[in-house]
C-alpha positions in Angstrom: 14.3 1.4 -13.6 15.4 -0.8 -16.4 13.3 -3.8 -15.3 9.7 -2.6 -15.6 7.2 -4.9 -13.9 4.7 -5.1 -16.7 2.3 -7.4 -14.8 2.0 -4.8 -12.1 1.3 -2.1 -14.6 -1.2 -4.3 -16.5 -3.0 -5.1 -13.1 -3.2 -1.4 -12.3 -4.7 -0.6 -15.6 -7.1 -3.5 -15.5 -8.2 -2.8 -11.9 -8.8 0.9 -12.7 -10.9 0.0 -15.7 -12.9 -2.6 -13.7 -13.5 0.1 -11.0 -14.7 2.6 -13.6 -17.1 -0.1 -15.1 -18.4 -1.0 -11.7 -19.0 2.7 -10.9 -21.0 3.2 -14.1 -23.0 0.0 -13.6 -23.8 1.0 -10.0 -25.3 4.2 -11.3 -27.7 2.4 -13.6 -28.2 -0.8 -11.5 -31.6 -2.1 -10.6 -32.3 -2.6 -6.9 -31.3 -6.3 -6.9 -27.8 -5.5 -8.2 -26.9 -2.5 -6.1 -25.2 -4.6 -3.4 -23.3 -6.6 -6.0 -21.8 -3.5 -7.6 -21.1 -2.0 -4.2 -19.0 -5.0 -3.3 -17.3 -4.8 -6.7 -16.4 -1.2 -6.2 -15.1 -1.8 -2.6 -13.0 -4.8 -3.8 -11.6 -2.9 -6.7 -10.7 0.1 -4.6 -8.9 -2.1 -2.1 -7.0 -3.9 -4.9 -6.2 -0.6 -6.6 -4.9 0.8 -3.3 -2.7 -2.2 -2.8 -1.3 -2.1 -6.4 -0.6 1.7 -6.1 1.3 1.0 -2.9 3.3 -1.7 -4.6 4.0 0.5 -7.6 5.2 3.3 -5.3 7.5 0.9 -3.4 9.1 0.0 -6.8 9.6 3.7 -7.6 6.8 4.1 -10.2 4.8 7.2 -10.5 1.1 7.2 -11.6 2.0 9.4 -14.6 4.3 6.7 -15.7 1.4 4.2 -15.6 -0.7 6.4 -17.9 2.2 6.9 -20.3 2.8 3.2 -20.4 -0.9 2.6 -21.0 -0.8 4.8 -24.0 2.4 3.2 -25.3 0.8 -0.3 -24.9 -2.3 0.7 -26.8 -0.3 2.2 -29.6 1.7 -1.0 -29.9 -1.4 -3.1 -30.0 -2.8 -0.9 -32.8 0.2 -1.6 -35.0 
């Protein structure tokens, strides 16, 4: 696995973060925004499912994603 697909990894991390944000916003949303956050949650879950499937087909494991996320954050801090 010498050739890591960084765009796929970044998309997984970004989509997971967006799903977490939509979940939190849904919990505190006013009535007018509940449908909006519901659609965001559903869309992000579908995208995340697709990205996980792609990652598994490339031989990645989710633990690797978390490890790469930590490494990327550490590099950005330097």
